[in-house]
N, CA, C and O atoms as a DFTB+ gen file, in Angstrom:
680 C
 N C O
     1  1      51.790     -45.217     -33.952
     2  2      50.721     -44.898     -32.386
     3  2      49.492     -46.016     -33.078
     4  3      49.181     -46.136     -34.263
     5  1      48.895     -46.824     -31.754
     6  2      47.964     -47.296     -31.996
     7  2      46.830     -46.630     -30.948
     8  3      46.750     -46.063     -29.859
     9  1      45.767     -47.252     -32.404
    10  2      44.514     -46.487     -31.367
    11  2      43.355     -47.512     -31.545
    12  3      43.173     -48.324     -32.451
    13  1      42.615     -47.246     -30.416
    14  2      41.113     -48.033     -30.221
    15  2      39.846     -47.342     -30.627
    16  3      39.569     -46.154     -30.461
    17  1      39.084     -48.330     -31.217
    18  2      38.417     -47.872     -31.694
    19  2      36.816     -48.443     -31.283
    20  3      36.457     -49.376     -32.002
    21  1      35.916     -48.055     -30.338
    22  2      34.564     -48.519     -30.229
    23  2      33.344     -47.477     -30.707
    24  3      33.382     -46.385     -31.274
    25  1      32.353     -48.231     -30.269
    26  2      31.127     -47.217     -30.889
    27  2      29.648     -48.073     -30.556
    28  3      29.675     -49.302     -30.501
    29  1      28.857     -47.601     -30.424
    30  2      27.252     -47.928     -29.751
    31  2      27.466     -48.750     -28.528
    32  3      27.103     -49.925     -28.459
    33  1      28.073     -48.100     -27.548
    34  2      28.088     -48.499     -26.378
    35  2      26.813     -48.698     -25.408
    36  3      26.905     -49.532     -24.508
    37  1      25.573     -47.922     -25.575
    38  2      24.667     -47.502     -25.150
    39  2      24.469     -48.119     -23.726
    40  3      23.528     -48.832     -23.380
    41  1      25.738     -47.633     -22.815
    42  2      25.448     -47.286     -21.184
    43  2      24.536     -46.164     -20.954
    44  3      24.487     -45.068     -21.513
    45  1      23.813     -46.672     -20.000
    46  2      23.830     -47.904     -18.802
    47  2      22.433     -48.794     -19.544
    48  3      22.062     -49.741     -18.850
    49  1      21.835     -48.632     -20.543
    50  2      20.867     -49.650     -21.223
    51  2      21.771     -51.156     -21.213
    52  3      21.367     -52.103     -20.539
    53  1      22.833     -51.231     -21.911
    54  2      23.412     -52.331     -21.188
    55  2      24.428     -53.332     -20.326
    56  3      25.137     -54.319     -20.522
    57  1      23.971     -52.283     -19.058
    58  2      24.691     -52.739     -17.785
    59  2      25.428     -51.007     -17.773
    60  3      25.339     -50.047     -18.540
    61  1      26.152     -51.266     -16.477
    62  2      26.538     -49.886     -15.722
    63  2      28.052     -49.922     -16.338
    64  3      28.495     -48.806     -16.611
    65  1      28.750     -50.818     -16.550
    66  2      30.103     -50.800     -17.235
    67  2      30.198     -51.824     -18.364
    68  3      29.503     -52.761     -18.756
    69  1      31.704     -51.076     -18.832
    70  2      31.974     -51.920     -20.392
    71  2      32.396     -53.084     -20.386
    72  3      33.033     -53.375     -19.374
    73  1      32.216     -54.315     -21.570
    74  2      32.533     -55.393     -21.087
    75  2      34.139     -55.597     -20.712
    76  3      34.947     -54.957     -21.386
    77  1      34.453     -56.154     -20.036
    78  2      35.623     -56.551     -18.830
    79  2      36.758     -57.421     -20.419
    80  3      37.918     -57.808     -20.281
    81  1      36.072     -57.485     -21.527
    82  2      36.826     -58.344     -22.583
    83  2      37.760     -56.950     -23.536
    84  3      38.930     -56.863     -23.909
    85  1      36.430     -55.918     -23.671
    86  2      36.794     -54.863     -24.202
    87  2      37.793     -54.540     -23.178
    88  3      38.909     -55.027     -23.357
    89  1      37.593     -53.760     -22.065
    90  2      38.868     -53.183     -21.639
    91  2      40.146     -53.544     -21.360
    92  3      41.176     -52.914     -21.599
    93  1      39.951     -55.071     -20.605
    94  2      41.224     -55.768     -21.321
    95  2      41.948     -55.748     -22.301
    96  3      43.144     -55.479     -22.197
    97  1      41.416     -56.006     -23.356
    98  2      41.642     -56.130     -24.447
    99  2      42.703     -54.532     -24.438
   100  3      43.919     -54.570     -24.248
   101  1      41.849     -53.117     -24.704
   102  2      42.571     -51.844     -24.557
   103  2      44.169     -51.852     -23.921
   104  3      45.279     -51.547     -24.356
   105  1      43.602     -52.398     -22.595
   106  2      44.631     -52.270     -21.984
   107  2      46.284     -52.780     -22.552
   108  3      47.343     -52.156     -22.616
   109  1      45.862     -54.391     -22.957
   110  2      46.700     -54.856     -23.389
   111  2      47.466     -54.275     -25.003
   112  3      48.593     -53.951     -25.379
   113  1      46.577     -54.348     -25.392
   114  2      47.086     -53.533     -27.021
   115  2      47.916     -52.500     -26.767
   116  3      48.581     -52.019     -27.684
   117  1      47.993     -52.024     -25.511
   118  2      48.355     -50.777     -25.237
   119  2      47.796     -49.313     -26.183
   120  3      48.433     -48.347     -26.603
   121  1      46.719     -49.578     -26.251
   122  2      46.625     -47.831     -27.313
   123  2      47.134     -46.656     -26.344
   124  3      47.526     -46.532     -25.184
   125  1      46.938     -45.973     -27.323
   126  2      47.106     -44.543     -26.908
   127  2      46.321     -43.683     -26.943
   128  3      46.571     -42.565     -26.494
   129  1      45.114     -44.026     -27.523
   130  2      43.746     -43.082     -27.932
   131  2      42.579     -44.222     -28.020
   132  3      42.696     -45.438     -28.172
   133  1      41.432     -43.423     -27.875
   134  2      40.376     -44.473     -27.980
   135  2      39.602     -43.476     -28.714
   136  3      39.550     -42.348     -28.224
   137  1      38.939     -43.730     -29.906
   138  2      37.895     -43.152     -30.377
   139  2      36.641     -43.813     -30.154
   140  3      36.626     -45.014     -30.422
   141  1      35.588     -43.293     -29.724
   142  2      34.528     -43.120     -29.832
   143  2      33.427     -42.778     -30.782
   144  3      33.120     -41.585     -30.789
   145  1      32.779     -43.554     -31.571
   146  2      31.945     -43.110     -32.820
   147  2      30.741     -43.196     -32.744
   148  3      30.024     -43.458     -33.710
   149  1      30.144     -42.890     -31.036
   150  2      28.732     -42.146     -31.009
   151  2      28.117     -43.495     -30.376
   152  3      28.546     -44.637     -30.207
   153  1      26.849     -42.789     -30.091
   154  2      26.098     -43.888     -29.262
   155  2      26.516     -44.561     -27.421
   156  3      26.320     -45.653     -26.888
   157  1      27.123     -43.313     -26.952
   158  2      27.578     -44.074     -25.759
   159  2      26.096     -43.943     -24.889
   160  3      25.782     -44.953     -24.260
   161  1      25.288     -42.917     -24.823
   162  2      23.894     -42.618     -24.262
   163  2      24.236     -41.894     -22.867
   164  3      23.396     -41.229     -22.260
   165  1      25.814     -42.127     -22.332
   166  2      25.878     -41.462     -21.187
   167  2      27.164     -41.310     -20.686
   168  3      27.816     -42.319     -20.417
   169  1      27.693     -40.040     -20.495
   170  2      29.232     -39.437     -19.844
   171  2      30.152     -40.962     -19.363
   172  3      31.355     -41.114     -19.578
   173  1      29.444     -41.761     -18.828
   174  2      30.208     -42.898     -17.206
   175  2      31.286     -43.847     -18.562
   176  3      32.327     -44.448     -18.294
   177  1      30.647     -43.733     -19.996
   178  2      31.365     -43.932     -21.133
   179  2      32.818     -44.126     -20.696
   180  3      33.627     -44.912     -20.203
   181  1      32.519     -42.241     -21.466
   182  2      34.235     -41.819     -21.345
   183  2      34.937     -41.902     -19.900
   184  3      36.144     -41.834     -20.131
   185  1      34.723     -42.023     -18.472
   186  2      34.777     -41.941     -17.712
   187  2      36.047     -43.515     -17.292
   188  3      37.137     -43.609     -16.728
   189  1      35.057     -44.512     -17.979
   190  2      35.864     -45.880     -18.293
   191  2      36.895     -45.917     -18.961
   192  3      37.978     -46.357     -18.575
   193  1      36.544     -45.271     -20.452
   194  2      37.850     -45.646     -21.349
   195  2      38.798     -44.437     -21.012
   196  3      39.801     -44.216     -21.689
   197  1      38.448     -43.689     -19.971
   198  2      40.083     -42.677     -19.485
   199  2      40.393     -43.389     -18.509
   200  3      41.344     -42.795     -18.001
   201  1      40.154     -44.443     -17.829
   202  2      41.340     -44.732     -17.237
   203  2      42.176     -46.009     -17.800
   204  3      42.541     -46.967     -17.118
   205  1      42.360     -45.852     -18.939
   206  2      42.866     -46.827     -20.168
   207  2      43.712     -45.596     -21.161
   208  3      44.941     -45.572     -21.231
   209  1      42.801     -44.597     -21.899
   210  2      43.612     -44.251     -22.723
   211  2      43.199     -42.508     -22.726
   212  3      42.137     -42.463     -22.104
   213  1      43.506     -41.349     -23.073
   214  2      42.508     -40.357     -23.424
   215  2      41.493     -40.808     -24.604
   216  3      41.837     -41.681     -25.401
   217  1      40.513     -40.318     -24.665
   218  2      39.370     -40.362     -25.496
   219  2      38.879     -39.176     -26.499
   220  3      38.607     -38.133     -25.904
   221  1      38.731     -39.151     -27.780
   222  2      37.949     -38.722     -28.545
   223  2      36.736     -39.073     -29.011
   224  3      36.568     -40.293     -28.997
   225  1      36.047     -38.594     -29.321
   226  2      34.425     -38.731     -29.192
   227  2      33.476     -37.691     -30.165
   228  3      33.437     -36.460     -30.191
   229  1      32.735     -38.711     -30.947
   230  2      31.353     -37.674     -31.147
   231  2      30.252     -38.397     -30.470
   232  3      30.258     -39.319     -29.654
   233  1      29.074     -37.556     -31.172
   234  2      27.663     -37.765     -30.674
   235  2      26.813     -38.957     -31.529
   236  3      27.487     -39.126     -32.546
   237  1      25.901     -39.658     -31.568
   238  2      24.913     -40.371     -32.012
   239  2      23.779     -40.063     -31.958
   240  3      23.350     -38.985     -31.545
   241  1      22.996     -41.205     -32.474
   242  2      21.723     -40.898     -32.577
   243  2      20.720     -40.714     -31.123
   244  3      19.891     -39.862     -30.804
   245  1      21.175     -41.795     -30.528
   246  2      20.506     -41.903     -29.300
   247  2      21.400     -41.120     -28.141
   248  3      21.236     -41.377     -26.948
   249  1      22.047     -40.462     -28.454
   250  2      23.078     -39.826     -26.831
   251  2      22.237     -38.912     -26.345
   252  3      21.476     -38.205     -27.006
   253  1      22.393     -38.931     -25.040
   254  2      21.657     -37.459     -24.215
   255  2      22.286     -36.409     -24.250
   256  3      23.265     -36.255     -24.981
   257  1      21.716     -35.305     -23.282
   258  2      22.041     -33.883     -23.837
   259  2      23.445     -33.562     -22.984
   260  3      24.014     -32.536     -23.354
   261  1      24.063     -34.280     -21.921
   262  2      25.544     -34.179     -21.395
   263  2      26.217     -34.205     -22.240
   264  3      26.993     -33.293     -22.527
   265  1      25.998     -36.020     -23.294
   266  2      26.905     -36.276     -24.367
   267  2      26.923     -35.110     -25.406
   268  3      27.986     -34.562     -25.696
   269  1      25.532     -34.673     -26.057
   270  2      25.695     -33.453     -27.062
   271  2      26.352     -32.197     -26.627
   272  3      27.046     -31.509     -27.376
   273  1      26.023     -31.843     -24.982
   274  2      26.890     -30.975     -25.067
   275  2      28.805     -31.123     -25.219
   276  3      29.560     -30.427     -25.899
   277  1      29.066     -32.047     -24.496
   278  2      30.458     -31.817     -24.819
   279  2      30.835     -32.336     -25.956
   280  3      32.066     -32.371     -25.944
   281  1      30.296     -32.885     -27.230
   282  2      31.089     -33.343     -28.351
   283  2      30.317     -32.950     -29.233
   284  3      29.194     -32.541     -28.938
   285  1      30.715     -32.989     -30.361
   286  2      29.935     -32.474     -32.110
   287  2      29.765     -33.797     -32.376
   288  3      30.340     -34.767     -31.881
   289  1      28.823     -33.735     -33.298
   290  2      28.812     -34.700     -35.016
   291  2      29.776     -35.494     -35.322
   292  3      30.054     -36.687     -35.208
   293  1      30.158     -34.682     -35.680
   294  2      31.582     -35.310     -36.603
   295  2      33.070     -34.383     -36.106
   296  3      33.223     -33.323     -35.499
   297  1      33.933     -35.301     -36.658
   298  2      35.330     -34.227     -36.415
   299  2      36.044     -34.848     -36.998
   300  3      35.875     -36.065     -37.079
   301  1      37.282     -34.100     -37.718
   302  2      38.733     -34.688     -38.060
   303  2      39.434     -34.333     -37.491
   304  3      39.317     -33.198     -37.029
   305  1      40.619     -35.176     -37.202
   306  2      41.611     -35.652     -36.477
   307  2      42.980     -35.729     -36.947
   308  3      42.908     -36.300     -38.036
   309  1      43.878     -35.524     -36.759
   310  2      45.210     -35.158     -37.268
   311  2      45.905     -36.307     -36.434
   312  3      46.235     -36.021     -35.282
   313  1      46.180     -37.683     -36.945
   314  2      46.586     -38.610     -35.914
   315  2      48.106     -39.703     -36.474
   316  3      48.040     -40.770     -37.085
   317  1      49.040     -39.157     -36.123
   318  2      50.211     -40.162     -36.487
   319  2      50.516     -39.838     -38.008
   320  3      50.986     -40.713     -38.735
   321  1      50.218     -38.465     -38.509
   322  2      50.291     -38.337     -39.891
   323  2      49.175     -38.904     -40.717
   324  3      49.443     -39.449     -41.788
   325  1      47.930     -38.810     -40.283
   326  2      47.372     -39.158     -41.068
   327  2      46.127     -38.370     -40.676
   328  3      46.091     -37.735     -39.622
   329  1      44.950     -38.421     -41.662
   330  2      43.855     -37.482     -41.493
   331  2      42.456     -38.478     -41.074
   332  3      41.925     -39.113     -41.984
   333  1      42.027     -38.551     -39.980
   334  2      41.280     -39.865     -39.716
   335  2      39.779     -38.357     -39.286
   336  3      39.723     -37.372     -38.550
   337  1      38.780     -39.097     -40.352
   338  2      37.240     -38.880     -39.720
   339  2      37.025     -39.609     -39.279
   340  3      37.423     -40.756     -39.484
   341  1      35.908     -39.019     -38.060
   342  2      35.248     -39.240     -36.976
   343  2      33.815     -39.353     -37.025
   344  3      33.446     -38.335     -36.438
   345  1      32.625     -40.091     -37.434
   346  2      31.071     -39.827     -37.115
   347  2      30.452     -40.629     -37.014
   348  3      30.666     -41.650     -37.668
   349  1      29.388     -40.528     -36.134
   350  2      28.322     -41.439     -35.981
   351  2      27.978     -42.572     -37.335
   352  3      28.217     -43.770     -37.486
   353  1      27.324     -41.560     -38.172
   354  2      26.758     -42.224     -39.360
   355  2      25.278     -42.333     -39.646
   356  3      24.779     -42.786     -40.676
   357  1      24.585     -41.809     -38.491
   358  2      23.413     -42.394     -38.716
   359  2      22.520     -40.770     -39.554
   360  3      23.035     -39.700     -39.881
   361  1      21.214     -41.190     -39.649
   362  2      20.642     -40.403     -40.700
   363  2      19.710     -41.072     -42.029
   364  3      19.217     -42.199     -41.985
   365  1      19.591     -40.154     -43.170
   366  2      18.053     -40.948     -44.135
   367  2      19.073     -41.054     -45.583
   368  3      20.065     -40.444     -45.982
   369  1      18.191     -42.225     -46.119
   370  2      18.634     -42.564     -47.147
   371  2      20.287     -42.935     -47.094
   372  3      21.038     -42.507     -46.218
   373  1      20.745     -43.914     -48.332
   374  2      21.887     -44.871     -48.587
   375  2      22.544     -45.339     -47.197
   376  3      22.620     -44.766     -46.110
   377  1      22.988     -46.592     -47.638
   378  2      23.789     -47.300     -46.328
   379  2      24.745     -46.745     -45.453
   380  3      25.534     -45.946     -45.958
   381  1      24.830     -46.957     -44.434
   382  2      25.632     -46.086     -43.075
   383  2      27.083     -45.430     -43.419
   384  3      27.538     -44.354     -43.033
   385  1      27.768     -46.587     -44.415
   386  2      29.115     -46.632     -44.304
   387  2      29.005     -45.470     -46.001
   388  3      30.055     -45.125     -46.543
   389  1      27.987     -45.152     -46.430
   390  2      27.744     -44.227     -47.716
   391  2      27.927     -42.974     -46.745
   392  3      28.954     -42.324     -46.546
   393  1      26.699     -42.815     -46.211
   394  2      26.509     -41.527     -44.983
   395  2      27.862     -41.110     -44.291
   396  3      28.211     -39.934     -44.395
   397  1      28.465     -41.794     -43.754
   398  2      30.182     -41.394     -43.037
   399  2      31.094     -41.062     -44.006
   400  3      32.065     -40.380     -43.679
   401  1      30.914     -41.527     -45.474
   402  2      32.053     -41.096     -46.121
   403  2      31.938     -39.628     -46.405
   404  3      32.799     -38.764     -46.245
   405  1      30.268     -39.462     -47.019
   406  2      29.779     -38.211     -47.092
   407  2      30.026     -37.776     -46.615
   408  3      30.896     -37.166     -47.236
   409  1      29.997     -37.155     -44.998
   410  2      30.598     -36.703     -44.551
   411  2      32.085     -35.609     -44.327
   412  3      32.250     -34.544     -43.733
   413  1      32.805     -36.326     -44.971
   414  2      34.298     -35.946     -45.261
   415  2      34.482     -35.681     -46.590
   416  3      34.767     -36.676     -47.256
   417  1      34.373     -34.158     -47.457
   418  2      34.360     -34.001     -47.970
   419  2      36.044     -33.664     -48.499
   420  3      36.980     -33.498     -47.718
   421  1      36.158     -33.608     -50.321
   422  2      37.292     -33.524     -50.651
   423  2      38.127     -32.163     -50.386
   424  3      39.305     -32.001     -50.703
   425  1      37.237     -31.152     -49.703
   426  2      38.173     -30.407     -48.816
   427  2      38.788     -31.031     -47.569
   428  3      40.006     -30.954     -47.414
   429  1      38.239     -31.470     -46.928
   430  2      38.542     -32.162     -45.352
   431  2      38.581     -33.561     -45.662
   432  3      37.857     -34.235     -44.929
   433  1      39.494     -34.464     -46.917
   434  2      39.567     -35.437     -47.102
   435  2      40.207     -36.522     -45.925
   436  3      41.265     -36.294     -45.339
   437  1      39.249     -37.904     -45.663
   438  2      40.300     -38.262     -44.547
   439  2      40.825     -39.760     -45.095
   440  3      40.084     -40.634     -45.546
   441  1      41.907     -39.822     -44.986
   442  2      42.666     -40.878     -45.127
   443  2      41.913     -42.615     -44.346
   444  3      41.933     -43.676     -44.970
   445  1      41.401     -42.470     -43.090
   446  2      40.325     -43.226     -42.514
   447  2      39.431     -42.717     -41.726
   448  3      39.674     -41.836     -40.902
   449  1      38.248     -43.273     -41.936
   450  2      36.741     -42.911     -41.559
   451  2      36.304     -44.234     -40.459
   452  3      36.340     -45.404     -40.838
   453  1      36.021     -43.957     -39.492
   454  2      35.472     -44.631     -38.020
   455  2      33.975     -44.062     -38.198
   456  3      33.474     -43.019     -38.618
   457  1      33.579     -45.123     -37.733
   458  2      31.771     -44.616     -37.914
   459  2      31.020     -45.721     -37.307
   460  3      31.618     -46.788     -37.446
   461  1      29.803     -45.825     -36.621
   462  2      29.255     -46.773     -35.900
   463  2      27.914     -47.130     -36.519
   464  3      27.854     -47.670     -37.624
   465  1      26.903     -46.845     -35.843
   466  2      25.203     -47.103     -36.083
   467  2      24.891     -48.093     -36.383
   468  3      23.970     -48.566     -35.717
   469  1      25.411     -48.875     -37.424
   470  2      24.873     -50.173     -37.549
   471  2      25.436     -51.312     -36.821
   472  3      25.079     -52.437     -37.170
   473  1      26.345     -51.164     -35.768
   474  2      26.546     -52.255     -35.079
   475  2      27.147     -53.390     -35.869
   476  3      27.128     -54.541     -35.435
   477  1      27.642     -53.089     -36.943
   478  2      27.914     -54.029     -37.841
   479  2      29.418     -53.751     -38.108
   480  3      29.708     -52.721     -38.717
   481  1      30.457     -54.652     -37.668
   482  2      31.956     -54.614     -38.174
   483  2      32.521     -54.497     -39.471
   484  3      32.175     -55.415     -40.215
   485  1      33.207     -53.739     -39.926
   486  2      33.296     -53.425     -41.283
   487  2      34.718     -52.475     -41.344
   488  3      34.967     -51.293     -41.111
   489  1      35.594     -53.792     -41.838
   490  2      37.232     -53.003     -42.569
   491  2      37.184     -52.765     -44.172
   492  3      37.531     -53.738     -44.842
   493  1      36.827     -51.683     -44.819
   494  2      37.110     -51.947     -46.046
   495  2      37.835     -50.668     -47.037
   496  3      37.452     -49.506     -46.910
   497  1      38.450     -50.889     -47.594
   498  2      38.729     -49.862     -48.478
   499  2      38.073     -49.159     -49.435
   500  3      37.741     -49.953     -50.314
   501  1      37.684     -47.927     -49.722
   502  2      37.009     -47.512     -50.423
   503  2      37.786     -46.364     -51.259
   504  3      37.918     -45.214     -50.842
   505  1      38.371     -46.920     -52.719
   506  2      39.605     -45.713     -52.964
   507  2      40.661     -45.938     -51.865
   508  3      40.902     -46.985     -51.265
   509  1      41.384     -44.426     -51.699
   510  2      42.344     -44.445     -50.793
   511  2      41.669     -44.304     -49.458
   512  3      42.432     -43.817     -48.623
   513  1      40.919     -44.478     -49.174
   514  2      40.225     -44.351     -47.818
   515  2      39.737     -45.466     -47.040
   516  3      38.618     -45.923     -47.275
   517  1      40.473     -45.944     -46.139
   518  2      39.948     -47.173     -45.124
   519  2      38.520     -46.562     -44.306
   520  3      38.619     -45.528     -43.645
   521  1      37.370     -47.200     -44.401
   522  2      36.618     -47.002     -43.665
   523  2      36.444     -47.830     -42.267
   524  3      36.571     -48.963     -42.731
   525  1      36.241     -48.025     -40.877
   526  2      36.082     -48.966     -40.053
   527  2      34.934     -48.527     -39.295
   528  3      34.570     -47.375     -39.059
   529  1      34.391     -49.696     -38.931
   530  2      32.940     -49.879     -38.254
   531  2      33.246     -50.799     -37.109
   532  3      33.325     -51.999     -37.373
   533  1      33.436     -50.387     -35.829
   534  2      34.092     -51.528     -35.053
   535  2      33.064     -52.552     -34.757
   536  3      33.256     -53.757     -34.592
   537  1      31.795     -51.816     -34.709
   538  2      31.120     -53.051     -34.684
   539  2      30.561     -52.557     -32.881
   540  3      31.276     -51.733     -32.312
   541  1      29.614     -52.975     -32.304
   542  2      29.254     -52.833     -30.766
   543  2      29.772     -53.753     -29.532
   544  3      29.305     -54.881     -29.369
   545  1      30.539     -53.333     -28.865
   546  2      31.193     -54.360     -27.646
   547  2      29.961     -54.465     -26.844
   548  3      30.205     -54.980     -25.753
   549  1      29.436     -54.333     -26.913
   550  2      27.621     -53.974     -25.983
   551  2      26.252     -54.839     -26.562
   552  3      25.538     -55.686     -26.027
   553  1      26.246     -54.286     -27.745
   554  2      25.034     -54.585     -28.513
   555  2      25.458     -55.631     -30.011
   556  3      25.659     -55.032     -31.068
   557  1      25.517     -56.492     -29.992
   558  2      26.088     -57.097     -31.370
   559  2      25.077     -57.145     -32.288
   560  3      25.265     -57.305     -33.494
   561  1      23.615     -56.962     -31.569
   562  2      22.158     -56.824     -31.912
   563  2      22.417     -58.567     -33.553
   564  3      23.234     -59.412     -33.188
   565  1      21.943     -58.764     -34.582
   566  2      22.191     -59.774     -35.524
   567  2      23.674     -60.462     -35.522
   568  3      23.663     -61.584     -36.027
   569  1      24.911     -60.027     -35.068
   570  2      25.946     -60.474     -35.313
   571  2      26.361     -61.370     -34.811
   572  3      25.619     -61.571     -33.850
   573  1      27.063     -62.043     -34.828
   574  2      27.403     -63.349     -33.820
   575  2      28.087     -63.123     -32.641
   576  3      27.602     -63.759     -31.705
   577  1      29.060     -62.430     -32.350
   578  2      30.132     -61.931     -31.604
   579  2      29.913     -60.351     -31.505
   580  3      29.422     -59.585     -32.334
   581  1      30.348     -60.143     -30.435
   582  2      31.310     -58.854     -29.455
   583  2      31.832     -58.135     -30.154
   584  3      32.297     -58.964     -30.936
   585  1      32.338     -56.641     -30.745
   586  2      33.367     -56.271     -31.475
   587  2      33.841     -55.211     -31.011
   588  3      33.085     -54.603     -30.253
   589  1      35.098     -54.654     -31.250
   590  2      35.879     -53.219     -31.220
   591  2      37.102     -53.128     -32.316
   592  3      37.502     -54.148     -32.877
   593  1      37.455     -52.314     -32.482
   594  2      38.601     -52.366     -33.325
   595  2      40.060     -51.867     -32.978
   596  3      39.948     -50.859     -32.280
   597  1      41.164     -52.133     -33.161
   598  2      42.527     -51.247     -33.430
   599  2      42.907     -50.810     -34.740
   600  3      42.483     -51.280     -35.796
   601  1      43.668     -49.955     -34.614
   602  2      44.401     -49.217     -35.721
   603  2      45.571     -48.755     -35.449
   604  3      45.685     -47.728     -34.780
   605  1      46.762     -49.511     -35.973
   606  2      47.999     -49.115     -36.442
   607  2      48.637     -47.964     -37.074
   608  3      49.223     -48.019     -38.155
   609  1      48.535     -47.189     -36.542
   610  2      48.960     -45.909     -37.810
   611  2      50.746     -45.711     -37.487
   612  3      51.352     -45.187     -36.552
   613  1      51.159     -46.346     -38.638
   614  2      52.693     -46.540     -38.847
   615  2      53.192     -45.601     -40.227
   616  3      52.429     -45.513     -41.189
   617  1      54.737     -44.812     -40.230
   618  2      55.034     -44.006     -41.093
   619  2      54.591     -44.862     -42.788
   620  3      54.152     -44.314     -43.800
   621  1      54.907     -46.324     -42.565
   622  2      54.419     -47.118     -43.897
   623  2      53.522     -47.369     -44.017
   624  3      53.267     -48.049     -45.010
   625  1      52.607     -47.056     -43.241
   626  2      50.770     -47.494     -44.182
   627  2      49.897     -47.907     -42.290
   628  3      50.408     -47.889     -41.171
   629  1      48.662     -48.183     -42.683
   630  2      47.822     -48.344     -41.665
   631  2      47.293     -50.107     -41.926
   632  3      47.088     -50.892     -42.852
   633  1      47.243     -50.033     -40.034
   634  2      46.536     -51.667     -40.145
   635  2      45.660     -51.827     -39.079
   636  3      45.786     -51.678     -37.863
   637  1      44.421     -52.282     -40.058
   638  2      43.186     -51.940     -38.495
   639  2      43.182     -53.632     -38.644
   640  3      43.379     -54.435     -39.556
   641  1      42.857     -53.688     -37.279
   642  2      42.197     -54.971     -36.592
   643  2      40.935     -55.144     -35.972
   644  3      40.809     -54.487     -34.939
   645  1      39.978     -55.828     -36.298
   646  2      38.557     -56.126     -35.978
   647  2      39.333     -57.280     -34.340
   648  3      40.201     -58.129     -34.544
   649  1      38.766     -57.004     -32.937
   650  2      38.874     -57.815     -32.389
   651  2      37.389     -58.532     -31.629
   652  3      36.545     -57.653     -31.451
   653  1      37.060     -59.534     -31.293
   654  2      35.560     -60.227     -31.232
   655  2      35.705     -61.175     -29.706
   656  3      36.634     -61.794     -29.187
   657  1      34.483     -60.951     -29.386
   658  2      34.317     -61.587     -28.280
   659  2      33.120     -62.355     -27.706
   660  3      31.996     -61.901     -27.916
   661  1      33.240     -63.242     -27.150
   662  2      31.485     -63.596     -26.445
   663  2      30.633     -63.041     -25.662
   664  3      29.406     -62.944     -25.689
   665  1      31.514     -62.653     -24.893
   666  2      30.924     -62.496     -23.449
   667  2      30.899     -60.836     -22.982
   668  3      31.799     -60.274     -22.358
   669  1      29.712     -60.259     -23.425
   670  2      30.055     -58.884     -22.592
   671  2      29.466     -58.546     -20.653
   672  3      28.925     -57.575     -20.126
   673  1      29.817     -59.575     -20.244
   674  2      29.965     -59.366     -18.759
   675  2      31.365     -57.903     -18.195
   676  3      32.434     -57.880     -18.806
   677  1      31.175     -57.174     -17.389
   678  2      31.570     -56.210     -16.893
   679  2      33.113     -56.976     -16.303
   680  3      33.931     -56.308     -15.670
C-alpha cells in the first residue's frame, strides 16, 4: 500500500489550489490513501485531494470551524498491517516531534507517526517508531523547497520518501 502524506497547506491563504507539483506527484505515485496532518485551514483542501485518493485528516492549530467539526485532533489508523498515528503536533513545551510521539502512548503505540506543524521535513527512526513530517507543499518558511512525503507499506517493511519541488503554482 502506498500512502501520500501532506500537512500545513493553509489554503486559501496561499492560494485557492494545491500546487500542481503536489497533485501531479501524488497521481503519478498512484497513492491509495492521502493523510493530511493538519492546518488544512479550510475543507477545500480535502475536496482537491479526494480527486486523487480517499483522505484521512486531523486538525491543526490554524484550522477553521468546519475542519474542526469534521476531523479529530489525532487518530490511530491500521494500514497495510501497520499502526499509524496521525497528529498535527502543536502545543506547548518541547519539540514538535516529541509532542507528536507523546500523543501515542504505549497503550496505542504506533509504528509510524505522521505529524506537521513545524513545516520542516523529517524522516527519523525513534527506536522502533518511524516519525514523518512531510514539510509543507505551500509554505516552506525557511526551508529551501516545498515538500510532501509518500510511504510504501509492505509486508517486509516501511519505505518512506520525501518529494521536493520549487514552484507552488497551481
